[in-house]
C-alpha positions in Angstrom: 3.1 -14.5 0.6 4.9 -12.9 3.8 7.2 -15.9 5.0 7.4 -16.4 8.1 11.4 -16.5 8.8 11.4 -13.3 6.9 9.0 -12.0 10.1 10.9 -14.2 12.7 15.0 -13.0 11.7 13.2 -9.2 10.4 11.7 -8.7 14.0 15.0 -10.5 15.8 16.8 -8.4 13.1 15.4 -4.6 13.7 16.5 -1.0 14.7 13.9 0.7 14.8 10.2 -0.1 16.9 8.3 0.5 14.0 9.9 -2.2 11.9 9.9 -4.2 14.8 6.1 -4.3 15.9 5.1 -4.2 12.1 6.7 -7.6 11.3 6.2 -8.4 15.1 2.7 -7.9 14.5 2.5 -9.9 10.9 3.8 -12.6 12.0 1.7 -12.9 14.9 -1.4 -12.4 12.2 0.0 -15.7 10.8 0.8 -18.0 13.9 -0.4 -16.7 16.6 1.3 -15.2 19.5 2.8 -18.4 21.6 4.4 -20.3 18.0 5.3 -16.5 16.6 7.8 -16.6 20.1 9.2 -19.6 19.1 9.2 -18.3 15.4 11.1 -15.8 17.8 13.1 -18.0 19.9 14.6 -19.9 17.0 15.7 -16.7 14.9 17.0 -14.8 17.9 19.0 -17.3 20.4 16.3 -18.3 22.6 13.4 -17.4 24.9 16.0 -14.8 27.0 17.3 -13.3 23.7 13.4 -13.2 22.5 11.7 -11.3 25.4 14.5 -9.0 25.0 14.2 -8.6 22.0 10.5 -7.5 22.2 11.2 -5.6 24.9 14.0 -3.5 23.0 11.1 -2.5 20.9 8.3 -2.0 23.5 7.1 -4.9 22.4 3.9 -6.4 25.2 2.4 -10.3 24.6 0.3 -11.7 26.8 1.8 -14.9 27.4 3.1 -16.0 30.7 
């Protein structure tokens, strides 16, 4: 089993877009997009940092 904290940390720390997208997809599959974003924000240092991390890797969300 892949632990979600590990997936959120993998997105936050990913050096390549491919690794970030893969980790994000696993996290969203497990938790849903809103909860995945909240968990990423806790690992990335806040919601602004989470948005920056996702956009840096070319990951788009449906969150408003």
